[in-house]
C-alpha positions as CSV (number, residue, x, y, z in Angstrom):
1,M,-0.2,0.2,0.1
2,K,1.4,3.4,-1.2
3,I,-0.1,6.5,1.0
4,E,0.8,10.1,-0.6
5,I,0.4,13.4,1.7
6,L,0.3,16.3,-0.8
7,G,0.9,19.4,0.5
8,M,2.8,22.7,0.9
9,G,4.1,21.2,4.9
10,C,1.9,23.4,6.5
11,A,0.9,22.6,10.3
12,K,-2.1,20.7,8.9
13,C,-0.4,18.6,6.9
14,A,1.5,17.6,9.6
15,Q,-1.7,16.6,11.4
16,L,-2.7,14.5,8.6
17,A,0.4,12.5,8.3
18,E,0.5,12.3,12.0
19,N,-3.0,10.9,11.9
20,V,-2.1,9.0,9.2
21,K,0.3,6.9,11.7
22,K,-2.1,6.8,13.9
23,A,-4.6,5.2,11.6
24,L,-1.8,2.7,10.1
25,E,-1.1,1.4,14.1
26,S,-4.6,0.7,14.9
27,S,-5.6,-0.9,12.1
28,G,-1.8,-3.0,12.2
29,K,-1.6,-2.1,8.6
30,K,1.8,-1.2,6.8
31,A,2.1,1.3,3.9
32,E,4.9,3.3,2.6
33,V,3.8,6.9,3.7
34,T,5.2,9.6,1.4
35,K,4.7,13.3,1.2
36,V,4.6,15.8,-2.1
37,T,5.3,19.0,-1.8
38,D,5.7,20.0,-5.5
39,L,3.1,22.4,-6.3
40,N,2.8,20.9,-10.4
41,A,2.4,17.0,-9.2
42,I,-0.1,18.1,-6.6
43,M,-2.0,20.0,-9.6
44,N,-1.2,17.0,-11.9
45,R,-3.3,14.8,-9.2
46,G,-6.4,17.6,-9.9
47,V,-6.0,18.7,-6.2
48,I,-6.7,22.2,-5.7
49,S,-6.9,22.6,-1.7
50,T,-4.5,21.1,0.6
51,P,-3.7,18.7,2.3
52,A,-4.7,15.7,0.5
53,L,-4.7,12.1,0.9
54,V,-3.7,9.8,-1.7
55,I,-4.4,5.9,-1.1
56,D,-3.2,3.8,-3.7
57,G,-2.9,6.4,-6.5
58,K,-7.3,7.6,-5.6
59,V,-7.4,11.1,-3.8
60,K,-9.5,10.4,-0.7
61,C,-9.7,14.1,0.6
62,T,-8.6,17.1,-0.2
63,G,-9.3,20.7,1.6
64,R,-9.7,19.0,4.9
65,I,-7.7,16.8,7.8
66,P,-9.7,13.0,8.3
67,D,-9.4,11.7,11.5
68,P,-7.3,8.4,12.5
69,K,-10.5,5.9,12.1
70,E,-11.8,7.3,9.2
71,I,-8.3,6.8,7.7
72,A,-8.2,3.5,9.1
73,E,-11.3,2.0,7.4
74,W,-9.5,3.5,4.1
75,V,-6.7,1.8,4.5
76,T,-8.7,-1.7,5.6
77,A,-11.0,-1.3,2.6
């Protein structure tokens, strides 16, 4: 599983990264987590509002910080 956090490195992006970590710990899932900060790469995915979360190439949310429970549901689906 590959999880990408799209954003410019703001506090919201950091919170999303922390929530992803908690979700993976609680679900027992393993994933490669990367941060994408390149604006062109973010826009090429159709994302105009950050932070955004991408799981296995699919944009799951943009412009908000999902809680760890919601992220855990996505990674276990």
